[in-house]
C-alpha positions as CSV (number, residue, x, y, z in Angstrom):
1,M,154.0,94.0,64.8
2,A,155.8,96.9,65.5
3,L,155.5,99.8,62.8
4,P,158.7,101.5,61.4
5,R,159.6,104.8,63.3
6,S,160.5,107.9,61.8
7,D,163.9,109.4,62.4
8,P,164.5,112.7,64.6
9,P,164.4,115.7,62.1
10,L,167.7,117.1,61.1
11,P,169.7,120.1,62.3
12,A,168.9,122.9,59.3
13,T,172.4,124.0,58.5
14,A,172.5,128.2,57.3
15,P,171.6,128.3,53.5
16,A,174.0,130.3,51.1
17,A,171.6,133.8,51.5
18,R,168.6,134.0,54.5
19,A,165.5,133.4,52.8
20,P,163.5,137.7,52.8
21,T,162.1,138.5,55.0
22,G,158.3,137.0,55.2
23,A,159.3,134.1,53.5
24,C,157.0,131.0,53.7
25,D,158.0,127.4,53.2
26,T,154.9,126.1,51.9
27,H,155.1,122.1,53.4
28,I,156.3,120.5,56.5
29,H,154.5,118.3,58.7
30,M,153.6,117.9,63.0
31,L,154.3,115.3,65.0
32,G,153.6,114.3,68.1
33,G,153.5,112.0,70.8
34,P,151.4,109.2,72.5
35,S,150.1,111.3,74.6
36,D,149.0,113.9,71.7
37,G,146.4,112.6,69.8
38,P,145.2,109.3,68.3
39,M,147.1,108.1,65.4
40,W,145.7,106.6,62.0
41,P,145.5,103.1,62.9
42,A,146.4,102.5,58.9
43,R,149.6,104.2,59.4
44,V,152.8,102.9,58.3
45,E,155.1,104.7,60.5
46,E,155.4,106.2,63.9
47,P,156.8,109.4,65.0
48,A,160.5,109.1,66.0
49,T,161.2,107.2,69.5
50,D,160.8,110.1,72.7
51,W,159.6,112.5,70.3
52,D,156.6,114.9,71.3
53,F,154.2,117.9,70.0
54,D,156.5,120.0,71.7
55,R,160.0,119.1,71.3
56,Y,159.0,118.5,67.6
57,L,157.8,122.5,67.5
58,A,160.6,123.8,68.8
59,A,162.9,121.9,66.2
60,Y,160.9,123.3,63.4
61,R,161.6,126.9,65.1
62,A,164.7,126.0,65.2
63,Q,165.0,125.0,61.3
64,M,162.7,128.6,60.9
65,D,165.2,130.4,62.8
66,R,168.3,129.2,61.2
67,L,167.0,130.0,57.1
68,G,165.1,133.1,58.1
69,I,161.3,131.7,57.7
70,T,158.6,133.8,59.0
71,R,155.7,132.0,57.8
72,T,154.6,128.0,57.6
73,V,152.4,125.8,55.5
74,V,150.7,122.8,58.0
75,V,150.1,119.7,55.7
76,Q,148.4,117.2,57.9
77,S,150.3,113.8,57.6
78,I,148.3,109.9,57.0
79,V,149.7,109.4,60.2
80,Y,147.1,110.9,62.2
81,G,144.6,110.5,59.7
82,T,141.5,112.6,59.0
83,D,141.8,114.2,62.8
84,N,143.0,117.0,62.0
85,S,143.2,118.1,65.9
86,I,147.6,118.1,65.6
87,T,148.2,120.7,62.6
88,A,145.6,122.6,63.9
89,R,147.5,122.9,67.3
90,A,150.8,123.2,65.0
91,V,148.8,126.3,63.6
92,A,147.6,127.8,66.6
93,A,151.3,127.4,68.6
94,L,153.3,129.1,65.6
95,G,150.4,131.6,65.3
96,R,147.9,132.8,62.5
97,A,150.0,135.5,61.4
98,H,152.4,132.9,60.2
99,A,151.2,129.6,59.6
100,R,148.1,128.0,57.7
101,G,147.2,124.1,58.1
102,I,145.8,121.6,55.2
103,A,144.1,119.2,56.1
104,L,142.9,115.9,55.1
105,L,139.1,114.8,55.0
106,P,137.3,112.0,53.3
107,D,134.8,111.9,50.5
108,E,132.0,112.3,52.0
109,A,133.0,115.1,54.3
110,T,129.7,117.1,55.5
111,D,129.3,121.0,55.5
112,A,130.5,121.1,58.8
113,D,133.5,119.5,58.6
114,L,134.5,122.0,56.1
115,D,132.9,124.9,58.0
116,A,135.3,123.9,60.9
117,L,138.6,124.1,59.4
118,M,138.8,128.3,58.4
119,P,138.0,128.8,62.1
120,Q,141.0,127.1,62.8
121,G,143.6,128.4,59.8
122,L,142.8,125.5,57.9
123,C,142.8,126.7,54.0
124,G,142.6,123.0,51.8
125,V,142.2,119.9,51.8
126,R,145.0,117.2,50.6
127,L,144.8,114.5,47.8
128,N,147.4,111.6,47.8
129,Y,147.9,110.0,44.7
130,V,151.2,108.3,45.4
131,H,150.7,107.0,49.4
132,G,147.2,106.9,49.4
133,G,145.3,108.0,52.1
134,V,141.0,109.1,52.7
135,L,140.8,111.3,50.0
136,T,140.4,110.1,46.1
137,W,140.1,111.9,43.1
138,D,136.2,111.8,42.3
139,G,135.8,112.9,45.8
140,V,137.8,115.9,45.7
141,E,136.8,116.7,42.2
142,A,132.6,116.4,43.8
143,M,133.8,118.6,47.0
144,A,135.6,121.0,44.9
145,P,132.2,123.3,44.2
146,R,131.6,123.7,48.4
147,L,135.8,124.4,48.8
148,A,135.1,127.0,46.1
149,D,132.4,128.5,48.6
150,R,134.7,128.8,51.7
151,G,137.5,129.8,50.0
152,L,139.5,126.6,50.5
153,H,141.7,124.8,48.0
154,V,143.0,121.5,46.7
155,Q,146.5,120.6,47.6
156,M,147.7,117.5,45.8
157,L,150.5,114.7,45.9
158,L,150.7,113.0,42.3
159,Q,153.3,111.5,39.8
160,A,153.5,113.7,36.4
161,D,154.4,110.5,34.3
162,R,151.8,108.5,35.9
163,H,149.0,110.9,36.2
164,I,148.8,114.5,34.9
165,E,148.1,114.1,30.7
166,D,145.0,111.8,32.2
167,L,143.8,114.8,34.8
168,A,145.4,117.9,32.8
169,A,141.4,118.8,32.1
170,R,140.0,118.2,35.1
171,I,142.6,119.9,36.8
172,A,142.4,122.6,34.7
173,A,138.2,122.9,35.5
174,M,138.6,123.3,39.0
175,P,136.4,125.6,40.5
176,V,139.3,126.0,43.8
177,P,143.8,127.3,43.2
178,V,145.1,123.4,43.1
179,V,148.5,123.2,44.2
180,L,150.8,120.2,43.2
181,D,153.9,119.0,45.2
182,H,157.2,117.8,45.0
183,F,157.7,119.5,41.8
184,A,155.0,117.2,40.6
185,W,156.5,114.0,41.2
186,P,158.3,114.1,38.0
187,D,160.5,110.4,36.7
188,I,163.9,112.7,36.5
189,A,165.2,109.6,34.3
190,R,162.4,110.4,31.6
191,G,163.6,114.3,31.6
192,I,162.1,117.0,31.0
193,N,161.0,116.7,27.5
194,D,158.2,113.4,29.2
195,A,154.9,113.9,28.1
196,G,153.2,114.6,31.4
197,F,155.7,116.6,32.6
198,R,155.1,119.1,29.8
199,S,151.3,118.5,30.0
200,L,152.4,120.0,33.4
201,L,153.7,123.2,32.1
202,P,150.9,124.6,30.2
203,L,148.7,124.1,33.3
204,V,151.6,126.1,35.4
205,E,151.2,128.9,32.7
206,A,147.8,129.4,32.3
207,G,147.8,129.5,36.1
208,H,145.7,126.7,36.3
209,V,148.1,125.3,38.8
210,H,151.2,126.0,41.7
211,V,153.8,123.8,41.9
212,K,155.5,122.8,44.7
213,L,159.7,123.0,44.7
214,S,160.1,120.9,47.4
215,A,161.1,117.8,48.4
216,P,164.1,117.3,45.8
217,Y,165.5,114.1,47.6
218,R,162.5,112.3,47.5
219,L,163.5,112.4,43.5
220,T,166.5,112.3,43.5
221,D,169.9,112.0,45.4
222,A,172.3,114.9,46.4
223,P,174.1,116.9,45.0
224,F,170.1,117.1,42.8
225,D,172.5,119.2,39.8
226,A,169.0,116.9,37.6
227,L,166.2,119.2,38.9
228,D,167.4,122.2,38.0
229,P,166.4,121.8,34.6
230,F,163.2,120.4,36.1
231,A,162.8,123.6,38.1
232,K,164.2,126.6,35.4
233,A,161.3,125.1,33.6
234,L,158.5,125.4,35.8
235,L,159.7,128.9,36.9
236,D,159.9,130.1,33.2
237,A,156.4,128.9,32.7
238,N,154.9,131.1,35.4
239,P,157.5,131.9,38.5
240,A,153.6,133.1,40.1
241,Q,152.8,130.0,40.0
242,C,155.5,128.3,42.1
243,L,156.4,127.6,46.0
244,W,159.1,127.1,48.7
245,G,158.6,123.9,50.6
246,S,161.4,121.9,52.9
247,D,159.0,119.1,53.5
248,W,159.9,119.1,56.9
249,P,160.3,117.0,59.1
250,Q,160.3,114.1,56.0
251,I,159.0,111.1,57.1
252,M,158.0,108.1,55.3
253,L,161.0,108.3,53.1
254,G,160.8,104.9,51.2
255,G,164.5,104.6,51.1
256,A,165.2,108.2,50.2
257,V,168.3,110.1,51.9
258,R,167.3,113.0,53.7
259,V,168.2,116.9,53.6
260,D,168.3,119.4,55.6
261,G,166.2,122.6,55.4
262,G,169.3,124.9,54.7
263,T,170.4,122.7,51.9
264,A,166.7,121.8,50.7
265,L,166.8,126.1,50.1
266,D,170.1,126.4,48.4
267,V,168.6,123.6,45.9
268,F,165.9,126.2,44.9
269,D,168.2,128.9,44.7
270,R,170.4,127.1,41.8
271,A,167.8,127.3,39.9
272,C,166.3,130.7,40.6
273,P,167.6,133.1,37.9
274,D,167.2,136.2,39.8
275,A,166.4,138.4,43.6
276,A,163.0,139.1,41.6
277,T,161.7,135.5,41.2
278,R,163.2,134.9,44.5
279,Q,160.8,137.0,46.2
280,A,158.1,135.8,44.3
281,V,158.6,132.7,45.3
282,L,159.6,132.7,48.5
283,V,157.1,135.5,49.8
284,D,154.8,136.7,47.7
285,N,153.3,133.6,45.9
286,P,152.6,131.6,49.0
287,A,151.6,135.5,50.9
288,R,148.7,135.4,48.1
289,L,147.3,131.6,48.1
290,Y,147.2,131.2,51.9
291,G,146.1,134.9,52.6
292,F,149.1,136.1,54.7
């Protein structure tokens, strides 16, 4: 049976305010066509019809120009499993001065596997609790000292209401930076007083985790007002630990209605209290974490 295909990326509208100089989109994926490398046999979705690496890259560069973004973090998609070559290719194409990558590795990754990441501009590994994948929590926890030795970090997609209470102490004990995707995926209907989200805020306040204010469309429908209290709570807890990402080109939607990159930036700006916080989230925090 043929797998479903992702839709082509949405063209970005102009945000209400362009991003400041040095701004970083900390969460995109790069895809390609059939000739751009092997895909993971267990994938659940194909790239868009008639789109190849060069076309995706050109479309993302157009979004960067539209928003004023000059730095990017390319997160390996499960579409390609643990073959991180397309992510490394995207980092090289965008330029090491402007791009970093996040890899997918299995629990049994060797020292040689980890050593291969850094020369390619890949600075972390990702664990996906929501959609599953190739790395487990026990695996990444065991791997963490070796990541620390190499200056690498851990990125996680989890759900605040389901996972944070159980993992909070173990996350705080990690010897590497931990980055949580998509507002830590709270259940919006539970509100900011949900126990899982409340357990997240001390981790942010103490600097144990960074949180990406990304992919609002995965959490609630436009106009995204319901997310404002969550964004403001995270920014109040510790603005130095917050990042922003567009989630471009927005794949494996699960029924979510996509939003273009300009609108995604506007969603963040609506909750952002002042210019200094905007500068920190868009420029200073990612520069420090990713080594720009």
